[in-house]
N, CA, C, O and the ligand as a Tripos MOL2 file, in Angstrom:
@<TRIPOS>MOLECULE
protein
  309   307    78     0     0
PROTEIN
NO_CHARGES

@<TRIPOS>ATOM
      1 N         -20.8210   -6.2200  -14.0080 N.3       1 MET1
      2 CA        -20.9240   -7.0540  -12.8410 C.3       1 MET1
      3 C         -19.9450   -8.0230  -13.2810 C.2       1 MET1
      4 O         -19.2570   -8.4040  -12.3340 O.2       1 MET1
      5 N         -19.6380   -8.5640  -14.4010 N.am      2 ILE2
      6 CA        -18.5310   -9.4230  -14.5970 C.3       2 ILE2
      7 C         -17.2760   -8.7800  -14.2060 C.2       2 ILE2
      8 O         -16.5220   -9.5010  -13.5530 O.2       2 ILE2
      9 N         -16.8120   -7.3990  -14.4930 N.am      3 TRP3
     10 CA        -15.6830   -6.7010  -14.1320 C.3       3 TRP3
     11 C         -15.4110   -6.7320  -12.6150 C.2       3 TRP3
     12 O         -14.2580   -6.7430  -12.1830 O.2       3 TRP3
     13 N         -16.4990   -6.7450  -11.8140 N.am      4 GLN4
     14 CA        -16.6890   -6.6750  -10.3110 C.3       4 GLN4
     15 C         -16.1230   -7.9160   -9.8700 C.2       4 GLN4
     16 O         -15.1160   -7.9050   -9.1620 O.2       4 GLN4
     17 N         -16.7290   -9.0910  -10.2560 N.am      5 VAL5
     18 CA        -16.2090  -10.4170  -10.0160 C.3       5 VAL5
     19 C         -14.6940  -10.5510  -10.5480 C.2       5 VAL5
     20 O         -14.0050  -11.2650   -9.8180 O.2       5 VAL5
     21 N         -14.1890  -10.1400  -11.4020 N.am      6 LEU6
     22 CA        -12.8600  -10.1210  -12.0400 C.3       6 LEU6
     23 C         -11.8120   -9.5290  -11.0030 C.2       6 LEU6
     24 O         -10.9770  -10.2240  -10.4240 O.2       6 LEU6
     25 N         -11.9390   -8.3460  -10.8640 N.am      7 ILE7
     26 CA        -11.5690   -7.4290   -9.7770 C.3       7 ILE7
     27 C         -11.4700   -8.1230   -8.4790 C.2       7 ILE7
     28 O         -10.4030   -8.3460   -7.9060 O.2       7 ILE7
     29 N         -12.5520   -8.4270   -8.0770 N.am      8 ALA8
     30 CA        -12.5340   -9.2120   -6.6370 C.3       8 ALA8
     31 C         -11.6350  -10.5870   -6.5110 C.2       8 ALA8
     32 O         -10.9530  -10.8980   -5.5350 O.2       8 ALA8
     33 N         -11.7830  -11.2720   -7.6260 N.am      9 ILE9
     34 CA        -10.7880  -12.3490   -7.6930 C.3       9 ILE9
     35 C          -9.2110  -12.0650   -7.8120 C.2       9 ILE9
     36 O          -8.3090  -12.8030   -7.4140 O.2       9 ILE9
     37 N          -9.0970  -10.8650   -8.4300 N.am     10 THR10
     38 CA         -7.6770  -10.4100   -8.7360 C.3      10 THR10
     39 C          -7.3070   -9.9350   -7.2730 C.2      10 THR10
     40 O          -6.2570  -10.2520   -6.7130 O.2      10 THR10
     41 N          -8.1510   -9.2510   -6.8000 N.am     11 ILE11
     42 CA         -7.7110   -8.8080   -5.3050 C.3      11 ILE11
     43 C          -7.3300   -9.9790   -4.2710 C.2      11 ILE11
     44 O          -6.4030  -10.0540   -3.4640 O.2      11 ILE11
     45 N          -8.3570  -10.8510   -4.5740 N.am     12 PHE12
     46 CA         -8.2050  -12.0620   -3.6820 C.3      12 PHE12
     47 C          -6.7320  -12.9150   -3.8420 C.2      12 PHE12
     48 O          -6.0410  -13.3750   -2.9320 O.2      12 PHE12
     49 N          -6.5020  -12.9640   -5.2690 N.am     13 LEU13
     50 CA         -5.2860  -13.8210   -5.4970 C.3      13 LEU13
     51 C          -4.1030  -12.8650   -4.9440 C.2      13 LEU13
     52 O          -3.2620  -13.4460   -4.2580 O.2      13 LEU13
     53 N          -3.9350  -11.5550   -5.1370 N.am     14 VAL14
     54 CA         -3.0300  -10.7350   -4.6320 C.3      14 VAL14
     55 C          -2.8410  -10.8070   -3.2550 C.2      14 VAL14
     56 O          -1.6800  -10.9350   -2.8670 O.2      14 VAL14
     57 N          -3.8850  -10.7420   -2.3020 N.am     15 VAL15
     58 CA         -3.7750  -10.7010   -0.9660 C.3      15 VAL15
     59 C          -3.2850  -12.2370   -0.4380 C.2      15 VAL15
     60 O          -2.4400  -12.3910    0.4440 O.2      15 VAL15
     61 N          -3.9930  -13.3750   -1.1600 N.am     16 PHE16
     62 CA         -3.4950  -14.5830   -0.8260 C.3      16 PHE16
     63 C          -1.9680  -14.8130   -1.1200 C.2      16 PHE16
     64 O          -1.2990  -15.3300   -0.2250 O.2      16 PHE16
     65 N          -1.4300  -14.5050   -2.1770 N.am     17 ALA17
     66 CA         -0.0320  -14.5030   -2.5450 C.3      17 ALA17
     67 C           0.6810  -13.8460   -1.7590 C.2      17 ALA17
     68 O           1.7740  -14.3520   -1.5050 O.2      17 ALA17
     69 N           0.3770  -12.6510   -1.1660 N.am     18 ALA18
     70 CA          1.1730  -12.0080   -0.1190 C.3      18 ALA18
     71 C           1.3010  -12.6890    1.1400 C.2      18 ALA18
     72 O           2.3750  -12.8400    1.7220 O.2      18 ALA18
     73 N           0.0390  -13.1520    1.6030 N.am     19 ALA19
     74 CA         -0.0330  -13.7930    2.8380 C.3      19 ALA19
     75 C           0.7610  -15.1460    2.8390 C.2      19 ALA19
     76 O           1.3820  -15.6050    3.7980 O.2      19 ALA19
     77 N           0.6400  -15.6630    1.6790 N.am     20 HIS20
     78 CA          1.5950  -17.0050    1.5660 C.3      20 HIS20
     79 C           2.9560  -16.7510    1.5890 C.2      20 HIS20
     80 O           3.7610  -17.4990    2.1430 O.2      20 HIS20
     81 N           3.2750  -15.6280    0.9560 N.am     21 TRP21
     82 CA          4.8940  -15.2360    0.9370 C.3      21 TRP21
     83 C           5.2260  -14.8220    2.3980 C.2      21 TRP21
     84 O           6.2890  -15.2450    2.8500 O.2      21 TRP21
     85 N           4.5060  -14.1070    3.1250 N.am     22 VAL22
     86 CA          4.7370  -13.9030    4.4760 C.3      22 VAL22
     87 C           4.8500  -15.0380    5.3870 C.2      22 VAL22
     88 O           5.8140  -15.0920    6.1520 O.2      22 VAL22
     89 N           3.9640  -15.9440    5.3790 N.am     23 ILE23
     90 CA          4.0060  -17.0950    6.1080 C.3      23 ILE23
     91 C           5.2890  -17.8260    5.7380 C.2      23 ILE23
     92 O           6.0770  -18.2020    6.6050 O.2      23 ILE23
     93 N           5.4900  -18.0250    4.4130 N.am     24 ARG24
     94 CA          6.6670  -18.8660    3.9310 C.3      24 ARG24
     95 C           8.1450  -18.2490    4.6700 C.2      24 ARG24
     96 O           9.0690  -18.9720    5.0440 O.2      24 ARG24
     97 N           8.1160  -16.8900    4.7650 N.am     25 MET25
     98 CA          9.3320  -16.1490    5.2300 C.3      25 MET25
     99 C           9.4820  -16.4910    6.6530 C.2      25 MET25
    100 O          10.5480  -16.7940    7.1880 O.2      25 MET25
    101 N           8.1940  -16.4100    7.2950 N.am     26 LEU26
    102 CA          8.3710  -16.6770    8.7400 C.3      26 LEU26
    103 C           8.9010  -18.2190    9.0350 C.2      26 LEU26
    104 O           9.5250  -18.4450   10.0730 O.2      26 LEU26
    105 N           8.6660  -19.1180    8.2170 N.am     27 GLY27
    106 CA          8.7330  -20.5170    8.3770 C.3      27 GLY27
    107 C          10.4580  -20.7760    8.0200 C.2      27 GLY27
    108 O          10.9330  -21.8940    8.2190 O.2      27 GLY27
    109 N          11.2480  -19.7430    7.5280 N.am     28 VAL28
    110 CA         12.5260  -19.9530    7.1330 C.3      28 VAL28
    111 C          13.4610  -19.7180    8.4310 C.2      28 VAL28
    112 O          13.4690  -18.6560    9.0530 O.2      28 VAL28
    113 N          14.2090  -20.7900    8.7460 N.am     29 PRO29
    114 CA         15.0810  -20.8390    9.9040 C.3      29 PRO29
    115 C          16.1010  -19.9870    9.7190 C.2      29 PRO29
    116 O          16.5850  -19.8470    8.5960 O.2      29 PRO29
    117 N          16.6650  -19.1570   11.0290 N.am     30 PRO30
    118 CA         17.7800  -18.2980   11.0430 C.3      30 PRO30
    119 C          18.9580  -19.0860   10.6570 C.2      30 PRO30
    120 O          19.0430  -20.2850   10.9260 O.2      30 PRO30
    121 N          19.9400  -18.3810    9.9830 N.am     31 PRO31
    122 CA         21.1280  -19.0160    9.6030 C.3      31 PRO31
    123 C          21.8530  -19.4350   10.8240 C.2      31 PRO31
    124 O          21.5120  -18.9430   11.9000 O.2      31 PRO31
    125 N          22.9040  -20.3690   10.7610 N.am     32 PRO32
    126 CA         23.6240  -21.0200   11.8750 C.3      32 PRO32
    127 C          24.5100  -19.8870   12.5790 C.2      32 PRO32
    128 O          24.8740  -18.8470   12.0310 O.2      32 PRO32
    129 N          24.7720  -20.2510   13.8070 N.am     33 GLU33
    130 CA         25.8120  -19.2820   14.3400 C.3      33 GLU33
    131 C          27.1070  -19.3980   13.6140 C.2      33 GLU33
    132 O          27.5050  -20.5040   13.2490 O.2      33 GLU33
    133 N          27.9470  -18.0460   13.3350 N.am     34 PRO34
    134 CA         29.1870  -18.3110   12.6350 C.3      34 PRO34
    135 C          30.0770  -18.9160   13.5400 C.2      34 PRO34
    136 O          29.9430  -18.6810   14.7400 O.2      34 PRO34
    137 N          30.9740  -19.6670   13.1340 N.am     35 ASP35
    138 CA         32.3560  -20.0500   13.8430 C.3      35 ASP35
    139 C          33.4040  -18.8560   14.0380 C.2      35 ASP35
    140 O          33.9990  -18.3020   13.1130 O.2      35 ASP35
    141 N          33.5300  -18.5500   15.4220 N.am     36 PRO36
    142 CA         34.3260  -17.4190   15.8530 C.3      36 PRO36
    143 C          35.6650  -17.4520   15.1450 C.2      36 PRO36
    144 O          36.2410  -16.3960   14.8850 O.2      36 PRO36
    145 N          36.2540  -18.8070   14.7780 N.am     37 ASP37
    146 CA         37.5580  -18.8370   13.8710 C.3      37 ASP37
    147 C          37.4620  -18.1870   12.5570 C.2      37 ASP37
    148 O          38.4190  -17.7290   11.9320 O.2      37 ASP37
    149 N          36.1790  -18.1810   12.1720 N.am     38 ASP38
    150 CA         36.0690  -17.6370   10.5890 C.3      38 ASP38
    151 C          35.7740  -16.2020   10.8290 C.2      38 ASP38
    152 O          35.4590  -15.6130    9.7950 O.2      38 ASP38
    153 N          35.7860  -15.5280   11.8240 N.am     39 LEU39
    154 CA         35.4420  -14.1790   11.9140 C.3      39 LEU39
    155 C          36.8970  -13.4460   11.4140 C.2      39 LEU39
    156 O          37.9820  -13.9650   11.6760 O.2      39 LEU39
    157 N          36.7920  -12.3590   10.7720 N.am     40 ASP40
    158 CA         38.0850  -11.5000   10.4010 C.3      40 ASP40
    159 C          37.6400  -10.4100   11.2470 C.2      40 ASP40
    160 O          36.4720  -10.0230   11.2730 O.2      40 ASP40
    161 N          38.7840   -9.8120   12.0890 N.am     41 GLU41
    162 CA         38.6490   -8.5290   12.7730 C.3      41 GLU41
    163 C          38.8410   -7.2460   11.7950 C.2      41 GLU41
    164 O          39.8860   -7.1120   11.1580 O.2      41 GLU41
    165 N          37.8530   -6.3770   11.7180 N.am     42 VAL42
    166 CA         38.0510   -5.2870   10.8640 C.3      42 VAL42
    167 C          37.4860   -4.1120   11.6890 C.2      42 VAL42
    168 O          36.9570   -4.3360   12.7770 O.2      42 VAL42
    169 N          37.5820   -2.9550   11.2270 N.am     43 GLU43
    170 CA         36.9620   -1.7880   11.9100 C.3      43 GLU43
    171 C          36.5490   -0.7700   10.6710 C.2      43 GLU43
    172 O          37.3020    0.0820   10.1970 O.2      43 GLU43
    173 N          35.3090   -1.0170   10.2850 N.am     44 ILE44
    174 CA         34.7410   -0.2560    9.3330 C.3      44 ILE44
    175 C          33.5160    0.5580    9.9070 C.2      44 ILE44
    176 O          32.6860    0.0220   10.6410 O.2      44 ILE44
    177 N          33.4500    1.8920    9.5280 N.am     45 ALA45
    178 CA         32.3880    2.6420   10.0130 C.3      45 ALA45
    179 C          31.4260    2.9040    8.9500 C.2      45 ALA45
    180 O          31.8400    3.0940    7.8060 O.2      45 ALA45
    181 N          30.1110    2.9350    9.2360 N.am     46 TYR46
    182 CA         28.9040    2.9720    8.3850 C.3      46 TYR46
    183 C          28.1720    4.1370    9.0420 C.2      46 TYR46
    184 O          28.1580    4.3570   10.2530 O.2      46 TYR46
    185 N          27.5750    4.8450    8.1120 N.am     47 ALA47
    186 CA         26.5150    5.9010    8.5250 C.3      47 ALA47
    187 C          25.3110    5.8040    7.6860 C.2      47 ALA47
    188 O          25.4520    5.7980    6.4630 O.2      47 ALA47
    189 N          24.1040    5.7240    8.2320 N.am     48 CYS48
    190 CA         22.7920    5.6120    7.6180 C.3      48 CYS48
    191 C          22.4900    7.0430    7.0750 C.2      48 CYS48
    192 O          22.3770    8.0370    7.7920 O.2      48 CYS48
    193 N          22.3600    7.0190    5.5480 N.am     49 ALA49
    194 CA         21.8780    8.2660    4.6970 C.3      49 ALA49
    195 C          20.6330    8.6740    5.1980 C.2      49 ALA49
    196 O          20.4370    9.8850    5.1060 O.2      49 ALA49
    197 N          19.7300    8.0050    5.7060 N.am     50 VAL50
    198 CA         18.2680    8.4980    6.0740 C.3      50 VAL50
    199 C          18.2540    9.2530    7.5050 C.2      50 VAL50
    200 O          17.8980   10.4250    7.6220 O.2      50 VAL50
    201 N          18.6920    8.4230    8.6030 N.am     51 CYS51
    202 CA         18.5480    8.9330    9.8550 C.3      51 CYS51
    203 C          19.9960    9.5800   10.5330 C.2      51 CYS51
    204 O          19.9800   10.3080   11.5250 O.2      51 CYS51
    205 N          21.0750    9.2290    9.9050 N.am     52 GLY52
    206 CA         22.2610    9.6810   10.3870 C.3      52 GLY52
    207 C          23.0410    8.9790   11.3940 C.2      52 GLY52
    208 O          24.1350    9.3370   11.8290 O.2      52 GLY52
    209 N          22.2360    7.7300   11.7930 N.am     53 MET53
    210 CA         22.8770    6.7720   12.6900 C.3      53 MET53
    211 C          24.1480    6.4920   12.2610 C.2      53 MET53
    212 O          24.3620    6.6380   11.0580 O.2      53 MET53
    213 N          25.2660    6.0280   13.1500 N.am     54 ARG54
    214 CA         26.5550    5.5390   12.7150 C.3      54 ARG54
    215 C          26.9450    4.4380   13.4980 C.2      54 ARG54
    216 O          26.5660    4.3940   14.6680 O.2      54 ARG54
    217 N          27.7500    3.4090   12.9620 N.am     55 LEU55
    218 CA         27.9700    2.2150   13.5880 C.3      55 LEU55
    219 C          29.2080    1.7460   12.9790 C.2      55 LEU55
    220 O          29.4430    1.9610   11.7900 O.2      55 LEU55
    221 N          30.0920    1.0480   13.8190 N.am     56 THR56
    222 CA         31.2530    0.4630   13.3620 C.3      56 THR56
    223 C          31.1560   -1.2280   13.5530 C.2      56 THR56
    224 O          30.7940   -1.7850   14.5900 O.2      56 THR56
    225 N          31.5010   -1.7910   12.5080 N.am     57 VAL57
    226 CA         31.6560   -3.1090   12.3430 C.3      57 VAL57
    227 C          32.7550   -3.5490   12.7860 C.2      57 VAL57
    228 O          33.7110   -2.9750   12.2640 O.2      57 VAL57
    229 N          33.0910   -4.5050   13.7000 N.am     58 THR58
    230 CA         34.3070   -4.9030   14.3590 C.3      58 THR58
    231 C          34.8380   -6.3020   13.7300 C.2      58 THR58
    232 O          36.0290   -6.6090   13.6830 O.2      58 THR58
    233 N          33.8440   -7.0460   13.2870 N.am     59 ALA59
    234 CA         34.3100   -8.5550   12.9090 C.3      59 ALA59
    235 C          33.2630   -8.8170   11.5880 C.2      59 ALA59
    236 O          32.1120   -8.3900   11.5060 O.2      59 ALA59
    237 N          33.8680   -9.5060   10.7440 N.am     60 VAL60
    238 CA         32.9010   -9.9310    9.5480 C.3      60 VAL60
    239 C          33.2460  -11.4100    9.2660 C.2      60 VAL60
    240 O          34.4060  -11.8150    9.3430 O.2      60 VAL60
    241 N          32.3560  -12.0890    8.9840 N.am     61 ALA61
    242 CA         32.5050  -13.6000    8.5130 C.3      61 ALA61
    243 C          32.4730  -13.5920    6.9420 C.2      61 ALA61
    244 O          31.4810  -13.3280    6.2620 O.2      61 ALA61
    245 N          33.6610  -13.9080    6.5010 N.am     62 GLY62
    246 CA         33.7890  -13.9140    4.9800 C.3      62 GLY62
    247 C          33.6700  -12.4630    4.2880 C.2      62 GLY62
    248 O          34.3550  -11.5080    4.6570 O.2      62 GLY62
    249 N          32.8200  -12.4080    3.3480 N.am     63 GLU63
    250 CA         32.7790  -10.9630    2.4220 C.3      63 GLU63
    251 C          32.1310  -10.0630    3.3630 C.2      63 GLU63
    252 O          31.1550  -10.4290    4.0180 O.2      63 GLU63
    253 N          32.6420   -8.8890    3.4570 N.am     64 SER64
    254 CA         31.9760   -7.7840    4.1820 C.3      64 SER64
    255 C          30.8200   -7.1690    3.3340 C.2      64 SER64
    256 O          30.9860   -6.9550    2.1330 O.2      64 SER64
    257 N          29.8020   -6.9230    3.8860 N.am     65 LYS65
    258 CA         28.5220   -6.3130    3.2640 C.3      65 LYS65
    259 C          27.9460   -5.0010    4.0310 C.2      65 LYS65
    260 O          27.8370   -4.9620    5.2570 O.2      65 LYS65
    261 N          27.6680   -4.1620    3.3520 N.am     66 ALA66
    262 CA         27.3180   -3.1970    4.1550 C.3      66 ALA66
    263 C          25.8160   -3.4260    4.6850 C.2      66 ALA66
    264 O          24.8910   -3.8940    4.0210 O.2      66 ALA66
    265 N          25.7680   -2.9630    6.1290 N.am     67 PRO67
    266 CA         24.6350   -3.2950    7.0130 C.3      67 PRO67
    267 C          23.4100   -2.2250    6.5260 C.2      67 PRO67
    268 O          23.6940   -1.0970    6.1230 O.2      67 PRO67
    269 N          22.2050   -2.6500    6.6010 N.am     68 ARG68
    270 CA         21.2010   -1.9730    6.1210 C.3      68 ARG68
    271 C          20.5530   -1.3920    7.6710 C.2      68 ARG68
    272 O          20.5420   -2.0050    8.7380 O.2      68 ARG68
    273 N          20.0190    0.0250    7.3750 N.am     69 HIS69
    274 CA         19.1610    0.7930    8.4030 C.3      69 HIS69
    275 C          18.0640    1.6690    7.7150 C.2      69 HIS69
    276 O          18.2390    2.1750    6.6060 O.2      69 HIS69
    277 N          17.0750    1.7930    8.3500 N.am     70 CYS70
    278 CA         16.0070    2.7040    7.6480 C.3      70 CYS70
    279 C          15.6740    2.0930    6.2510 C.2      70 CYS70
    280 O          15.2980    2.8500    5.3560 O.2      70 CYS70
    281 N          15.8100    0.5970    6.0030 N.am     71 MET71
    282 CA         15.5010   -0.0940    4.7860 C.3      71 MET71
    283 C          16.5040    0.3340    3.7450 C.2      71 MET71
    284 O          16.2660   -0.0400    2.5970 O.2      71 MET71
    285 N          17.6290    1.0840    3.9620 N.am     72 GLU72
    286 CA         18.4780    1.4480    3.0090 C.3      72 GLU72
    287 C          19.8980    1.0030    3.2480 C.2      72 GLU72
    288 O          20.2980    1.2580    4.3840 O.2      72 GLU72
    289 N          20.7850    0.3780    2.4230 N.am     73 GLU73
    290 CA         22.1960    0.0870    2.6330 C.3      73 GLU73
    291 C          22.9120    1.1430    3.2940 C.2      73 GLU73
    292 O          22.7750    2.2500    2.7740 O.2      73 GLU73
    293 N          23.6130    1.0750    4.2690 N.am     74 MET74
    294 CA         24.5700    2.0710    5.1050 C.3      74 MET74
    295 C          25.6290    2.2420    4.1320 C.2      74 MET74
    296 O          26.0110    1.3430    3.3820 O.2      74 MET74
    297 N          26.1410    3.5400    4.1670 N.am     75 GLU75
    298 CA         27.2450    4.0640    3.5090 C.3      75 GLU75
    299 C          28.6080    4.1180    4.3750 C.2      75 GLU75
    300 O          28.6480    4.7190    5.4480 O.2      75 GLU75
    301 N          29.6620    3.4780    3.8550 N.am     76 PRO76
    302 CA         30.9770    3.5110    4.6410 C.3      76 PRO76
    303 C          31.4310    5.0020    4.8070 C.2      76 PRO76
    304 O          31.3910    5.7570    3.8360 O.2      76 PRO76
    305 N          31.8720    5.4380    6.0660 N.am     77 VAL77
    306 CA         32.4360    6.8420    5.9970 C.3      77 VAL77
    307 C          33.9070    6.7350    6.6860 C.2      77 VAL77
    308 O          34.6200    7.7340    6.7780 O.2      77 VAL77
    309 ZN         18.4660    4.9010    9.7050 Zn       78 ZN78
@<TRIPOS>BOND
     1     1     2 1
     2     2     3 1
     3     3     4 2
     4     3     5 am
     5     5     6 1
     6     6     7 1
     7     7     8 2
     8     7     9 am
     9     9    10 1
    10    10    11 1
    11    11    12 2
    12    11    13 am
    13    13    14 1
    14    14    15 1
    15    15    16 2
    16    15    17 am
    17    17    18 1
    18    18    19 1
    19    19    20 2
    20    19    21 am
    21    21    22 1
    22    22    23 1
    23    23    24 2
    24    23    25 am
    25    25    26 1
    26    26    27 1
    27    27    28 2
    28    27    29 am
    29    29    30 1
    30    30    31 1
    31    31    32 2
    32    31    33 am
    33    33    34 1
    34    34    35 1
    35    35    36 2
    36    35    37 am
    37    37    38 1
    38    38    39 1
    39    39    40 2
    40    39    41 am
    41    41    42 1
    42    42    43 1
    43    43    44 2
    44    43    45 am
    45    45    46 1
    46    46    47 1
    47    47    48 2
    48    47    49 am
    49    49    50 1
    50    50    51 1
    51    51    52 2
    52    51    53 am
    53    53    54 1
    54    54    55 1
    55    55    56 2
    56    55    57 am
    57    57    58 1
    58    58    59 1
    59    59    60 2
    60    59    61 am
    61    61    62 1
    62    62    63 1
    63    63    64 2
    64    63    65 am
    65    65    66 1
    66    66    67 1
    67    67    68 2
    68    67    69 am
    69    69    70 1
    70    70    71 1
    71    71    72 2
    72    71    73 am
    73    73    74 1
    74    74    75 1
    75    75    76 2
    76    75    77 am
    77    77    78 1
    78    78    79 1
    79    79    80 2
    80    79    81 am
    81    81    82 1
    82    82    83 1
    83    83    84 2
    84    83    85 am
    85    85    86 1
    86    86    87 1
    87    87    88 2
    88    87    89 am
    89    89    90 1
    90    90    91 1
    91    91    92 2
    92    91    93 am
    93    93    94 1
    94    94    95 1
    95    95    96 2
    96    95    97 am
    97    97    98 1
    98    98    99 1
    99    99   100 2
   100    99   101 am
   101   101   102 1
   102   102   103 1
   103   103   104 2
   104   103   105 am
   105   105   106 1
   106   106   107 1
   107   107   108 2
   108   107   109 am
   109   109   110 1
   110   110   111 1
   111   111   112 2
   112   111   113 am
   113   113   114 1
   114   114   115 1
   115   115   116 2
   116   115   117 am
   117   117   118 1
   118   118   119 1
   119   119   120 2
   120   119   121 am
   121   121   122 1
   122   122   123 1
   123   123   124 2
   124   123   125 am
   125   125   126 1
   126   126   127 1
   127   127   128 2
   128   127   129 am
   129   129   130 1
   130   130   131 1
   131   131   132 2
   132   131   133 am
   133   133   134 1
   134   134   135 1
   135   135   136 2
   136   135   137 am
   137   137   138 1
   138   138   139 1
   139   139   140 2
   140   139   141 am
   141   141   142 1
   142   142   143 1
   143   143   144 2
   144   143   145 am
   145   145   146 1
   146   146   147 1
   147   147   148 2
   148   147   149 am
   149   149   150 1
   150   150   151 1
   151   151   152 2
   152   151   153 am
   153   153   154 1
   154   154   155 1
   155   155   156 2
   156   155   157 am
   157   157   158 1
   158   158   159 1
   159   159   160 2
   160   159   161 am
   161   161   162 1
   162   162   163 1
   163   163   164 2
   164   163   165 am
   165   165   166 1
   166   166   167 1
   167   167   168 2
   168   167   169 am
   169   169   170 1
   170   170   171 1
   171   171   172 2
   172   171   173 am
   173   173   174 1
   174   174   175 1
   175   175   176 2
   176   175   177 am
   177   177   178 1
   178   178   179 1
   179   179   180 2
   180   179   181 am
   181   181   182 1
   182   182   183 1
   183   183   184 2
   184   183   185 am
   185   185   186 1
   186   186   187 1
   187   187   188 2
   188   187   189 am
   189   189   190 1
   190   190   191 1
   191   191   192 2
   192   191   193 am
   193   193   194 1
   194   194   195 1
   195   195   196 2
   196   195   197 am
   197   197   198 1
   198   198   199 1
   199   199   200 2
   200   199   201 am
   201   201   202 1
   202   202   203 1
   203   203   204 2
   204   203   205 am
   205   205   206 1
   206   206   207 1
   207   207   208 2
   208   207   209 am
   209   209   210 1
   210   210   211 1
   211   211   212 2
   212   211   213 am
   213   213   214 1
   214   214   215 1
   215   215   216 2
   216   215   217 am
   217   217   218 1
   218   218   219 1
   219   219   220 2
   220   219   221 am
   221   221   222 1
   222   222   223 1
   223   223   224 2
   224   223   225 am
   225   225   226 1
   226   226   227 1
   227   227   228 2
   228   227   229 am
   229   229   230 1
   230   230   231 1
   231   231   232 2
   232   231   233 am
   233   233   234 1
   234   234   235 1
   235   235   236 2
   236   235   237 am
   237   237   238 1
   238   238   239 1
   239   239   240 2
   240   239   241 am
   241   241   242 1
   242   242   243 1
   243   243   244 2
   244   243   245 am
   245   245   246 1
   246   246   247 1
   247   247   248 2
   248   247   249 am
   249   249   250 1
   250   250   251 1
   251   251   252 2
   252   251   253 am
   253   253   254 1
   254   254   255 1
   255   255   256 2
   256   255   257 am
   257   257   258 1
   258   258   259 1
   259   259   260 2
   260   259   261 am
   261   261   262 1
   262   262   263 1
   263   263   264 2
   264   263   265 am
   265   265   266 1
   266   266   267 1
   267   267   268 2
   268   267   269 am
   269   269   270 1
   270   270   271 1
   271   271   272 2
   272   271   273 am
   273   273   274 1
   274   274   275 1
   275   275   276 2
   276   275   277 am
   277   277   278 1
   278   278   279 1
   279   279   280 2
   280   279   281 am
   281   281   282 1
   282   282   283 1
   283   283   284 2
   284   283   285 am
   285   285   286 1
   286   286   287 1
   287   287   288 2
   288   287   289 am
   289   289   290 1
   290   290   291 1
   291   291   292 2
   292   291   293 am
   293   293   294 1
   294   294   295 1
   295   295   296 2
   296   295   297 am
   297   297   298 1
   298   298   299 1
   299   299   300 2
   300   299   301 am
   301   301   302 1
   302   302   303 1
   303   303   304 2
   304   303   305 am
   305   305   306 1
   306   306   307 1
   307   307   308 2
@<TRIPOS>SUBSTRUCTURE
     1 MET1         2 RESIDUE 1 A MET
     2 ILE2         6 RESIDUE 1 A ILE
     3 TRP3        10 RESIDUE 1 A TRP
     4 GLN4        14 RESIDUE 1 A GLN
     5 VAL5        18 RESIDUE 1 A VAL
     6 LEU6        22 RESIDUE 1 A LEU
     7 ILE7        26 RESIDUE 1 A ILE
     8 ALA8        30 RESIDUE 1 A ALA
     9 ILE9        34 RESIDUE 1 A ILE
    10 THR10       38 RESIDUE 1 A THR
    11 ILE11       42 RESIDUE 1 A ILE
    12 PHE12       46 RESIDUE 1 A PHE
    13 LEU13       50 RESIDUE 1 A LEU
    14 VAL14       54 RESIDUE 1 A VAL
    15 VAL15       58 RESIDUE 1 A VAL
    16 PHE16       62 RESIDUE 1 A PHE
    17 ALA17       66 RESIDUE 1 A ALA
    18 ALA18       70 RESIDUE 1 A ALA
    19 ALA19       74 RESIDUE 1 A ALA
    20 HIS20       78 RESIDUE 1 A HIS
    21 TRP21       82 RESIDUE 1 A TRP
    22 VAL22       86 RESIDUE 1 A VAL
    23 ILE23       90 RESIDUE 1 A ILE
    24 ARG24       94 RESIDUE 1 A ARG
    25 MET25       98 RESIDUE 1 A MET
    26 LEU26      102 RESIDUE 1 A LEU
    27 GLY27      106 RESIDUE 1 A GLY
    28 VAL28      110 RESIDUE 1 A VAL
    29 PRO29      114 RESIDUE 1 A PRO
    30 PRO30      118 RESIDUE 1 A PRO
    31 PRO31      122 RESIDUE 1 A PRO
    32 PRO32      126 RESIDUE 1 A PRO
    33 GLU33      130 RESIDUE 1 A GLU
    34 PRO34      134 RESIDUE 1 A PRO
    35 ASP35      138 RESIDUE 1 A ASP
    36 PRO36      142 RESIDUE 1 A PRO
    37 ASP37      146 RESIDUE 1 A ASP
    38 ASP38      150 RESIDUE 1 A ASP
    39 LEU39      154 RESIDUE 1 A LEU
    40 ASP40      158 RESIDUE 1 A ASP
    41 GLU41      162 RESIDUE 1 A GLU
    42 VAL42      166 RESIDUE 1 A VAL
    43 GLU43      170 RESIDUE 1 A GLU
    44 ILE44      174 RESIDUE 1 A ILE
    45 ALA45      178 RESIDUE 1 A ALA
    46 TYR46      182 RESIDUE 1 A TYR
    47 ALA47      186 RESIDUE 1 A ALA
    48 CYS48      190 RESIDUE 1 A CYS
    49 ALA49      194 RESIDUE 1 A ALA
    50 VAL50      198 RESIDUE 1 A VAL
    51 CYS51      202 RESIDUE 1 A CYS
    52 GLY52      206 RESIDUE 1 A GLY
    53 MET53      210 RESIDUE 1 A MET
    54 ARG54      214 RESIDUE 1 A ARG
    55 LEU55      218 RESIDUE 1 A LEU
    56 THR56      222 RESIDUE 1 A THR
    57 VAL57      226 RESIDUE 1 A VAL
    58 THR58      230 RESIDUE 1 A THR
    59 ALA59      234 RESIDUE 1 A ALA
    60 VAL60      238 RESIDUE 1 A VAL
    61 ALA61      242 RESIDUE 1 A ALA
    62 GLY62      246 RESIDUE 1 A GLY
    63 GLU63      250 RESIDUE 1 A GLU
    64 SER64      254 RESIDUE 1 A SER
    65 LYS65      258 RESIDUE 1 A LYS
    66 ALA66      262 RESIDUE 1 A ALA
    67 PRO67      266 RESIDUE 1 A PRO
    68 ARG68      270 RESIDUE 1 A ARG
    69 HIS69      274 RESIDUE 1 A HIS
    70 CYS70      278 RESIDUE 1 A CYS
    71 MET71      282 RESIDUE 1 A MET
    72 GLU72      286 RESIDUE 1 A GLU
    73 GLU73      290 RESIDUE 1 A GLU
    74 MET74      294 RESIDUE 1 A MET
    75 GLU75      298 RESIDUE 1 A GLU
    76 PRO76      302 RESIDUE 1 A PRO
    77 VAL77      306 RESIDUE 1 A VAL
    78 ZN78       309 GROUP 0 **** ****
């Protein structure tokens, strides 16, 4: 009986913490629009290793970082 109560409390705390995290993430405002003068023109092709989708990045602000698709970081091609 005591184990059932402890397990129920643990499940409640995990669900509560997950819900709290999701609600906090929804409350974070998006980053401000980048200044067009800060964009560097590039041409970097990426491919998704999961589904094969390809895309070409034509402008980056600051440090270039591989985009993500299918929850994975895309690979340069
Ligand atoms: Zn993909």
